[in-house]
Structure formats: C-alpha cells, structure tokens
C-alpha positions, 0 to 999 in steps of 0.5 A, spaced: 909 609 589 907 602 588 900 600 590 898 593 590 891 590 590 890 583 593 885 579 596 885 572 599 880 569 595 877 570 588 871 574 587 871 579 592 872 585 588 879 586 587 880 588 580 874 593 581 877 596 586 884 597 582 881 599 576 876 604 579 882 607 584 887 608 578 881 611 574 880 616 580 887 618 581 886 623 576 894 623 574 898 618 570 898 611 572 902 605 570 897 599 571 900 592 571 895 586 571 899 581 574 893 576 574 896 573 568 892 566 568 886 570 568 887 578 566 881 582 566 883 589 568 883 591 560 875 589 560 873 595 564 878 600 561 877 603 554 883 600 551 887 602 545 892 596 544 899 598 542 904 592 543 904 585 544 911 582 546 912 574 547 916 572 554 920 567 554 924 563 559 931 559 559 930 551 559 936 547 558 938 543 552 943 537 552 947 534 547 947 527 548 953 526 544 958 530 549 954 528 555 958 523 560 952 522 564 956 524 571 949 526 574 951 533 576 945 536 573 940 532 576 943 532 583 943 540 583 936 541 580 931 541 586 925 541 581 927 534 578 927 538 571 933 535 568 934 527 570 939 522 567 936 516 566 939 510 563 944 512 558 940 519 556 939 525 560 931 527 560 929 534 560 922 536 563 921 544 561 915 545 565 918 544 571 924 548 570 925 554 574 931 557 569 936 557 575 941 555 570 945 551 575 945 545 571 949 549 565 954 551 571 955 544 573 956 540 567 963 539 566 963 537 559 959 543 557 953 538 554 948 543 557 946 550 553 941 554 554 935 554 550 928 557 551 920 556 551 915 561 551 911 563 557 906 567 555 906 574 552 905 582 555 900 586 552 901 594 552 895 599 551 893 606 553 886 608 556 886 616 558 891 617 563 892 609 565 898 606 561 896 598 562 900 592 561 897 585 562 900 578 562 897 572 559 900 566 561 900 560 555 895 555 555 898 549 559 903 553 562 904 551 570 909 557 572 906 564 572 912 567 577 917 568 571 912 572 567 909 576 573 917 578 574 917 580 567 911 584 567 913 588 574 919 590 570 914 595 567 913 599 574 914 606 573 919 608 579 918 615 578 910 615 578 904 611 580 904 604 579 897 600 581 898 592 581 892 588 580 895 581 584 892 574 583 887 572 588 890 567 594 896 567 597 901 562 593 907 563 590 904 568 584 901 573 589 908 573 593 912 575 587 907 580 585 907 583 592 914 583 593 917 591 593 910 594 594 910 600 598 903 599 600 898 593 599 890 594 599 887 587 601 880 587 599 875 582 602 867 581 604 864 581 611 863 573 610 866 567 614 869 565 607 872 572 606 875 573 613 878 566 613 882 568 607 883 575 609 887 572 615 891 568 610 893 574 606 894 578 612 899 573 614 903 573 607 903 581 607 906 581 614 911 576 612 914 581 607 914 586 612 909 591 608 904 596 610 897 594 609 890 596 609 883 593 608 877 595 603 871 591 605 866 590 599 859 589 599 860 591 607 852 591 608 851 583 606 854 580 612 857 581 619 862 585 623 867 579 624 872 583 619 871 589 622 873 586 629 879 582 626 881 589 623 881 592 630 884 587 634 890 586 629 891 594 628 889 594 621 886 600 618 879 599 614 880 604 608 874 604 605 867 600 605 863 599 599 855 597 600 852 592 595 848 596 590 845 594 584 847 599 580 854 597 581 853 590 579 849 592 573 855 596 571 860 591 572 857 586 568 857 591 562 865 592 564 863 599 566 867 602 572 863 604 579 865 611 579 862 612 572 855 610 575 856 613 582 860 619 581 860 620 589 865 614 589 870 618 585 871 622 591 871 616 595 877 613 591 881 619 591 880 619 599 883 612 599 889 614 595 890 619 599 890 615 605 894 610 602 900 615 601 899 617 608 900 611 611 906 608 606 909 615 608 909 614 615 911 606 614 917 609 610 919 614 616 919 608 621 923 603 617 928 608 616 929 610 623 929 603 625 935 602 620 
C-alpha cells in the first residue's frame, strides 16, 4: 500500500498529517519524504541516522577533438542542454534531463556519459518507521530525478507513506505516480480551496483514488465541504485548530503525543484509506 500525502499549497499541514498517520498505524512503515527541496519529516520523528548516500545523474561529456560539429546532439535535445556553437559544443549540465539521446545520435562517438551530484538520500530509523528523505544539492534546479531515486526505496510488500512536495508541478507529479491512494490536505479558506482544486485536477489526470483531510477545519467557511460533496470526493478527517497542536508542532512533537484521542482518529483514517483504495482496485480490474 502506497499512500501519498499531498497538498495544492504549502503550509496546510501536509507533513503533520503524514508523520502522525505513519506513527499511529502501529505497524512497520516505510516513510519517504519527497519534498527534497525542504525535507522536514525527520524533525518530528526521533530519528537514529543510519546512512547517507549521494545521488548522481548522467550528463554528457564532449571530446572536442573527436566531434565533427554535425549538430545532431543539439537537434535531439529538447532542453537546450547541449548546443553546438561556432567550433565548439557547449554543455549546460543544469538543463540536462539525462535521456542520453545526444550520446546515441553522435556518429563519431564524441559524447560519453559523465555525472554530477543531484543531492543525497538520508536513511534513518524511528521506532517502527523506516525513514528515507532526499536533500537536493543547493543550487540544483531539477528535483524529479532525485525523487525518482528516493521512490526506489518504496516497500512493495508493506506500507509506504510518502510526503509529497507542495503544489502541482513536475516534482509533485513524479511523487504521486504509482500511488495506491492520495490524501489531499487543505484548509477551509479561499486560498486553500483554490489550490485544492488544482491538486484534485492533477490527481485525476493520474487516475488515482483520493480523499480530503481538512486541517484547522473551524477557522474558515464551508466552501471546501461543498466542493468535496459536489465532486464526490470523501472527507476523511477534520482537525480543529487547537493551541496544544500548534505548540507541539513548534517543538517538533507529534499531534498524537499531546492529544491521545487523535491516535484513534489517524488509525481510522488509515482504515478508510485502505477500504477506498481496495474498492478502487476492484473497480479498475473489472473495467480492464
């Protein structure tokens, strides 16, 4: 079971929901923090660090002495990462998507594979939670390749909870891909509703089942509930705005540790997710 927790915007409580859910299940959980530009799940878990692994990606290296300046490499690259200029081929590593197309079309064999570091993957343990989180190299613009490497740590035989980046851009799509269920976290405000709609459209494009968690449900209006009812999206959990939770968050303490009754609420959330995901799989199989 792969459950991804996402949101259309930052600051809705996505990581709060993901970490509390993982801790409340009471079974071994693989947790992936795919918000590689600003990972923070480890701040809420008493983590014992185990390993740190650098992650590299392919970039082309050009032997100018062998190159005949045919221009095929520049023609095939859709991202202008390699470009023949004058009597030299210029490479822009930050733009390269590592498709190796330039290497394949180079007739004289002047292009070979080199590499550059994208970032690193840190692995740690916190009780029953096996945590992996990515950390993008400072100045690096492309996070999807690091996310894809991080997702290779998914436990295909157990429970995996993924904390997605905020928003609806390419890193989010890369994170959501192949999930069994998506929990969309929002807040009952005009901004929250606007970005929730964008997130719902993204999840639907990927054909994934989803449900909504409304955080700080008592601070806004009922527009999110009306939208969810109209769109046929289940509201899985509503969490009130409480001082104890905000104070615990500022100290890196889980909600279920200061409000014990929330542990059963998150346990019920997991059961609802499993039930809806199983129904979706049965319907999908019948459609095929």
